[in-house]
LUMKOLLUM-185014 format. One line per field, with one value per atom (N, C-alpha, C): y, z, x; atom name; residue in three letters. Coordinates in steps of 0.2 Angstrom, whole numbers. Atoms other than C-alpha are relative to their C-alpha. Example, Ala and Ser with C-alpha at 12.3 -4.5 7.8 and 13.67 -1.06 7.14 Angstrom:
BEGIN
c2 [-6 | -22 | 6 | -6 | -5 | 5] .
c3 [0 | 39 | 0 | -1 | 36 | 3] .
c1 [4 | 62 | 4 | -4 | 68 | -4] .
a [N | CA | C | N | CA | C] .
r [ALA | ALA | ALA | SER | SER | SER] .
# end
This chain:
BEGIN
c2 [-6 | 0 | 6 | -6 | 12 | 1 | 0 | 8 | 4 | -3 | 13 | 8 | -7 | 29 | 4 | -4 | 34 | 1 | -1 | 31 | 5 | -5 | 42 | 7 | -6 | 55 | 3 | -2 | 55 | 2 | -2 | 56 | 7 | -7 | 71 | 5 | -4 | 79 | 2 | -1 | 76 | 4 | -4 | 83 | 7 | -7 | 98 | 4 | -3 | 102 | 2 | -2 | 101 | 6 | -6 | 113 | 6 | -6 | 125 | 2 | -2 | 125 | 4 | -3 | 129 | 7 | -7 | 143 | 5 | -4 | 150 | 3 | -2 | 151 | 5 | -5 | 160 | 6 | -6 | 172 | 4 | -3 | 176 | 4 | -4 | 180 | 6 | -6 | 192 | 5 | -5 | 200 | 3 | -3 | 203 | 4 | -3 | 210 | 7 | -7 | 228 | 1 | -2 | 236 | 1 | 0 | 235 | 8 | -7 | 254 | 3 | -2 | 256 | -4 | 5 | 242 | 4 | -2 | 246 | -7 | 6 | 234 | -5 | 5 | 225 | -3 | 4 | 222 | -4 | 5 | 215 | -6 | 6 | 204 | -5 | 4 | 198 | -4 | 4 | 194 | -5 | 4 | 187 | -2 | 1 | 179 | -1 | 2 | 174 | 6 | -7 | 193 | 2 | -3 | 195 | -1 | 1 | 198 | -3 | 4 | 187 | 4 | -4 | 200 | -4 | 4 | 187 | -4 | 4 | 175 | 4 | -4 | 188 | 7 | -7 | 204 | 6 | -6 | 214 | 0 | -1 | 221 | -4 | -1 | 214 | -5 | 4 | 202 | -6 | 6 | 188 | -2 | 2 | 177 | 3 | -3 | 185 | -5 | 4 | 169 | 0 | 0 | 171 | 7 | -6 | 189 | 0] .
c3 [0 | 0 | 0 | 0 | 4 | -7 | 6 | -13 | -5 | 4 | -22 | 2 | -2 | -12 | -2 | 2 | -16 | -8 | 8 | -35 | -1 | 1 | -33 | 1 | -2 | -25 | -5 | 5 | -38 | -6 | 6 | -52 | 1 | -2 | -43 | -1 | 0 | -41 | -8 | 7 | -60 | -3 | 4 | -66 | 3 | -3 | -54 | -3 | 3 | -61 | -8 | 7 | -79 | 0 | -1 | -74 | 1 | -2 | -66 | -6 | 6 | -82 | -5 | 4 | -92 | 2 | -2 | -81 | 0 | 1 | -81 | -7 | 7 | -100 | -2 | 0 | -99 | 3 | -4 | -86 | -5 | 4 | -98 | -6 | 5 | -112 | 3 | -2 | -101 | 2 | -1 | -95 | -6 | 6 | -113 | -4 | 4 | -118 | 1 | -1 | -121 | 5 | -5 | -107 | -3 | 3 | -109 | -2 | 1 | -108 | -6 | 6 | -123 | -6 | 6 | -134 | -4 | 5 | -150 | 0 | 1 | -155 | -4 | 4 | -167 | 5 | -5 | -153 | 5 | -4 | -142 | -4 | 4 | -156 | -1 | 1 | -159 | 6 | -6 | -141 | 3 | -2 | -138 | -6 | 6 | -154 | 1 | -2 | -145 | 0 | 0 | -144 | -7 | 7 | -163 | -2 | 2 | -170 | -7 | 6 | -184 | -4 | 4 | -196 | -6 | 6 | -210 | 3 | -3 | -199 | 3 | -3 | -189 | -2 | 3 | -200 | 4 | -3 | -189 | 8 | -7 | -172 | 5 | -3 | -159 | -3 | 3 | -171 | 4 | -3 | -159 | 2 | -2 | -154 | 7 | -7 | -139 | 6 | -5 | -129 | 2 | -1 | -130 | 4 | -3 | -123 | 8] .
c1 [4 | 0 | 4 | -4 | 14 | 3 | -3 | 22 | -5 | 5 | 5 | 0 | 0 | 5 | 6 | -6 | 23 | -1 | 0 | 19 | -5 | 5 | 3 | 3 | -3 | 13 | 5 | -5 | 27 | -4 | 4 | 14 | -3 | 3 | 6 | 5 | -6 | 23 | 2 | -2 | 27 | -5 | 6 | 10 | 1 | 0 | 12 | 6 | -6 | 30 | -2 | 2 | 22 | -4 | 5 | 8 | 4 | -4 | 21 | 4 | -3 | 31 | -4 | 5 | 16 | -2 | 1 | 11 | 5 | -6 | 28 | 1 | 0 | 27 | -5 | 6 | 10 | 2 | -2 | 17 | 5 | -5 | 32 | -4 | 4 | 19 | -3 | 4 | 10 | 6 | -6 | 27 | 2 | -2 | 32 | -5 | 5 | 16 | 0 | 1 | 12 | -5 | 6 | 2 | -6 | 6 | -16 | -2 | 2 | -18 | 3 | -4 | -6 | -2 | 2 | -14 | -5 | 5 | -23 | -5 | 5 | -38 | 4 | -4 | -26 | 5 | -5 | -13 | -4 | 4 | -27 | -2 | 2 | -33 | 6 | -6 | -15 | 2 | -1 | -12 | -5 | 6 | -29 | -4 | 4 | -36 | -7 | 7 | -52 | -4 | 4 | -57 | -1 | 1 | -56 | -8 | 7 | -74 | 0 | 1 | -80 | -5 | 5 | -88 | -3 | 3 | -91 | -6 | 5 | -100 | -6 | 5 | -110 | 1 | -2 | -110 | -4 | 4 | -122 | 3 | -2 | -117 | -5 | -7 | -113 | 5 | -5 | -104 | 2 | -1 | -105 | -7 | 7 | -120 | -1 | 2 | -130 | 2 | -1 | -127 | 7 | -7 | -108 | 2 | -2 | -109 | 0] .
a [N | CA | C | N | CA | C | N | CA | C | N | CA | C | N | CA | C | N | CA | C | N | CA | C | N | CA | C | N | CA | C | N | CA | C | N | CA | C | N | CA | C | N | CA | C | N | CA | C | N | CA | C | N | CA | C | N | CA | C | N | CA | C | N | CA | C | N | CA | C | N | CA | C | N | CA | C | N | CA | C | N | CA | C | N | CA | C | N | CA | C | N | CA | C | N | CA | C | N | CA | C | N | CA | C | N | CA | C | N | CA | C | N | CA | C | N | CA | C | N | CA | C | N | CA | C | N | CA | C | N | CA | C | N | CA | C | N | CA | C | N | CA | C | N | CA | C | N | CA | C | N | CA | C | N | CA | C | N | CA | C | N | CA | C | N | CA | C | N | CA | C | N | CA | C | N | CA | C | N | CA | C | N | CA | C | N | CA | C | N | CA | C | N | CA | C | N | CA | C | N | CA | C | N | CA | C | N | CA | C | N | CA | C | N | CA | C | N | CA | C | N | CA | C | N | CA | C | N | CA | C | N | CA | C | N | CA | C | N | CA | C] .
r [MET | MET | MET | LEU | LEU | LEU | LYS | LYS | LYS | VAL | VAL | VAL | GLU | GLU | GLU | ASN | ASN | ASN | LYS | LYS | LYS | ASN | ASN | ASN | ALA | ALA | ALA | ALA | ALA | ALA | ASP | ASP | ASP | TYR | TYR | TYR | ILE | ILE | ILE | GLN | GLN | GLN | ALA | ALA | ALA | SER | SER | SER | LYS | LYS | LYS | ALA | ALA | ALA | ARG | ARG | ARG | ILE | ILE | ILE | THR | THR | THR | GLN | GLN | GLN | TYR | TYR | TYR | GLU | GLU | GLU | THR | THR | THR | GLU | GLU | GLU | LEU | LEU | LEU | GLU | GLU | GLU | LYS | LYS | LYS | PHE | PHE | PHE | LYS | LYS | LYS | ASN | ASN | ASN | MET | MET | MET | ILE | ILE | ILE | PRO | PRO | PRO | PHE | PHE | PHE | ASP | ASP | ASP | GLN | GLN | GLN | MET | MET | MET | THR | THR | THR | VAL | VAL | VAL | GLU | GLU | GLU | ASP | ASP | ASP | LEU | LEU | LEU | ASN | ASN | ASN | HIS | HIS | HIS | ALA | ALA | ALA | PHE | PHE | PHE | PRO | PRO | PRO | GLU | GLU | GLU | THR | THR | THR | MET | MET | MET | LEU | LEU | LEU | ASP | ASP | ASP | LYS | LYS | LYS | GLU | GLU | GLU | LYS | LYS | LYS | HIS | HIS | HIS | PRO | PRO | PRO | TYR | TYR | TYR | TRP | TRP | TRP | PRO | PRO | PRO | HIS | HIS | HIS | LYS | LYS | LYS | PRO | PRO | PRO | ILE | ILE | ILE | ALA | ALA | ALA | ASP | ASP | ASP | LEU | LEU | LEU] .
# end
């Protein structure tokens, strides 16, 4: 039983280290980004592609389905 617990703990530690490296790369992205108060809309769309409006799919304002707002 102790062997199983040690294996579970080692797996958890390994997964945690992987998450930490992922979070550190995301943090570097935010550190190297232009400050939000100095961004243009194009800069925002480049940094966060999910904010880009799809004017072909939704040609009328608000350019997104109401359920997504």
